[in-house]
C-alpha positions as CSV (number, residue, x, y, z in Angstrom):
1,M,-18.1,27.3,-8.1
2,D,-19.1,23.7,-8.9
3,N,-21.2,21.9,-6.3
4,N,-20.4,18.5,-7.7
5,F,-18.4,17.3,-4.7
6,E,-17.7,13.9,-6.1
7,Q,-14.9,15.2,-8.2
8,F,-13.1,16.3,-5.0
9,N,-13.4,13.0,-3.1
10,E,-10.0,11.6,-4.3
11,S,-8.1,14.7,-3.4
12,A,-9.8,15.0,0.0
13,E,-9.0,11.4,0.9
14,F,-5.4,11.9,-0.2
15,L,-5.1,15.0,2.0
16,K,-6.8,13.2,4.9
17,V,-4.2,10.4,4.9
18,L,-1.4,12.8,4.9
19,A,-2.9,15.0,7.6
20,H,-1.2,13.3,10.5
21,P,2.2,14.4,11.9
22,V,3.7,10.9,11.9
23,R,2.7,10.2,8.4
24,L,4.0,13.6,7.2
25,C,7.3,12.7,9.0
26,I,7.4,9.3,7.4
27,V,6.7,10.7,3.9
28,K,9.2,13.5,4.3
29,G,11.9,11.0,5.5
30,L,11.2,8.7,2.6
31,L,11.5,11.5,0.1
32,K,14.9,12.5,1.6
33,K,16.2,8.9,1.8
34,K,14.5,7.6,-1.3
35,K,13.6,4.3,0.3
36,C,13.7,2.9,3.8
37,N,12.6,-0.1,6.0
38,V,10.5,-0.2,9.1
39,S,13.5,-0.8,11.4
40,H,15.2,2.4,10.3
41,M,12.0,4.3,10.7
42,Q,11.5,2.8,14.2
43,N,15.0,4.0,15.2
44,C,14.5,7.5,13.8
45,L,11.0,8.0,15.1
46,D,11.5,6.2,18.4
47,M,8.1,4.6,18.1
48,P,6.9,1.0,18.3
49,Q,7.1,-1.0,15.1
50,S,3.4,-1.7,15.3
51,T,2.5,2.0,15.3
52,I,4.7,2.7,12.3
53,S,3.3,-0.3,10.4
54,Q,-0.3,1.0,11.0
55,H,0.7,4.4,9.5
56,L,2.5,2.7,6.6
57,Q,-0.6,0.6,5.9
58,K,-2.7,3.8,5.6
59,L,-0.2,5.4,3.2
60,R,0.1,2.2,1.2
61,T,-3.7,1.9,0.9
62,A,-3.9,5.4,-0.4
63,G,-1.3,4.7,-3.0
64,I,1.1,7.2,-1.6
65,I,3.9,4.7,-0.9
66,E,4.8,1.2,-2.0
67,G,6.9,-1.5,-0.6
68,E,9.5,-3.7,-2.3
69,R,10.3,-6.9,-0.5
70,N,13.9,-8.0,-0.3
71,G,13.9,-11.3,1.6
72,L,12.4,-10.6,5.0
73,E,12.9,-6.9,4.6
74,V,10.4,-4.5,3.0
75,N,11.8,-1.1,1.7
76,Y,9.2,1.6,1.3
77,R,9.3,4.5,-1.2
78,V,6.9,7.3,-2.2
79,C,5.2,6.5,-5.4
80,D,2.8,9.3,-5.9
81,P,4.4,12.3,-7.6
82,R,2.0,14.8,-6.0
83,V,3.5,14.1,-2.6
84,E,6.9,15.6,-3.2
85,K,5.3,18.8,-4.6
86,L,3.0,19.0,-1.5
87,I,5.8,18.4,1.0
88,N,8.1,20.9,-0.7
89,M,5.3,23.5,-0.5
90,L,4.3,22.7,3.1
91,F,7.8,22.8,4.5
92,D,9.1,25.5,2.1
93,E,12.1,23.5,1.0
94,E,13.3,21.3,-1.9
95,I,13.7,17.6,-1.1
């Protein structure tokens, strides 16, 4: 074993961001739909827009998702290739 924990920081932070039920749901939904806006997520999740936006911000800051502006609308998509592998493994299904 290697006790140099610095090399594990990035992976640990990545997992911490994903380790929330709402964020897992958002990411899984984005993988299935390919891209989505906050209004659609709000309808699907039945949560306030502000709550969803907070989760999206955490995912965006971690580099897991990115948003593409189209006028007033922002469509989000997963941009980290590790996420799809992890979601498939966690939920034992191919997306």
